[in-house]
N, C-alpha and C positions, 0 to 999 in steps of 0.2 A: 504494500500500500504506500502511496506517496502523500506527503503532507500538503494540504491546500495552501498553507501559509508560506512555508519556506522551501518546499519541494524535496525535503529530505526523505529517505526511505524509512518507513515505519515497519517494524516487524509485526507479523500477524498476532492479534490478540492484545496488542497494546492499546491503552485508553488515551494516552497522550503522546505527542511527538517528542522523542528524546532530544531533539535539537532545539526546538523553540517552545515546547510545552503546550502547543495548541491541542485542544480536545478533538479526538477523531469522531467519526460517525458511529463508532462502536461504543461510545460512552454516553451515559445519561446519569442524572442525579436522582437519588431516592427522595421522595416527597415527604418522608417522615424524619429521617436523620440527616439528609444532605450529603451522604456519602456518594462517591462516584462508583457507578455500577455499570456492567455491560448492557448493551442495547437490547439483548435478548433475555435479560434477567426478569423473572416474574416475582421472585422473592429476594429482598435485599440481603446480601451476605453479611452486612455489618449489623443490622438491627433485627433481622429475621421477619420483618413484616412484609405482607403481600403488596407489591407495588402496582401490579396490573391484574385484571381478571384472567383466570385460566382459560385458554382457548381450547384445549383438548377435552375439557370436561363438559362441553355443551352437549346436551341431549336434545333430541327432537321433542317438541312440545306435543303432549297427547291431545287428541281430538275427542271431544265429548259430544255425543249425539243425544239430544234431549227431545225425543218425540214421544210424549206421554199419551197420545191420542188413542192408541190401540195396544192391546196385549194379545199376542198370538192370533191376530185377525178378528178378535171379538171386542166390540166397543164396551167401555166401562160405563156403568150408570152411577152417577154420584147420588142420586136419590135413593137407590137401593142401599148403598153404603150408609147413608144417613139414617135410614129407618132401621137397619140392622144394628147400628151403634146405639140408637135410641132405645129400642126394645131390649137388646141384650144388656145394655147398661142398667136398665130398670130392674132386671131380675138378678143382677150381680154376676153375669157371665164374664164381665170384663176382668174379674179378679183371677181368672184361671189361665190367662195367657201371658 
């Protein structure tokens, strides 16, 4: 790699130019402790805090289908459910489930 400021040759993996001290593209700063870290670092090696979100841990979002209109092709009657709850509740059948 070549330094943009002075043109000196920079060894791979270096964060600063050994000749002029200019920061390379491989360096960035930790937003918590201010330490110089590599551009591809996700966790700061100095303070141990996560600097960027993990890219490899993203999972596809689940898709929820909410169609309550029918159950196995038979339409539900809310009035039937209401009257069953009313009558079974009066005789105490609700205590058994």
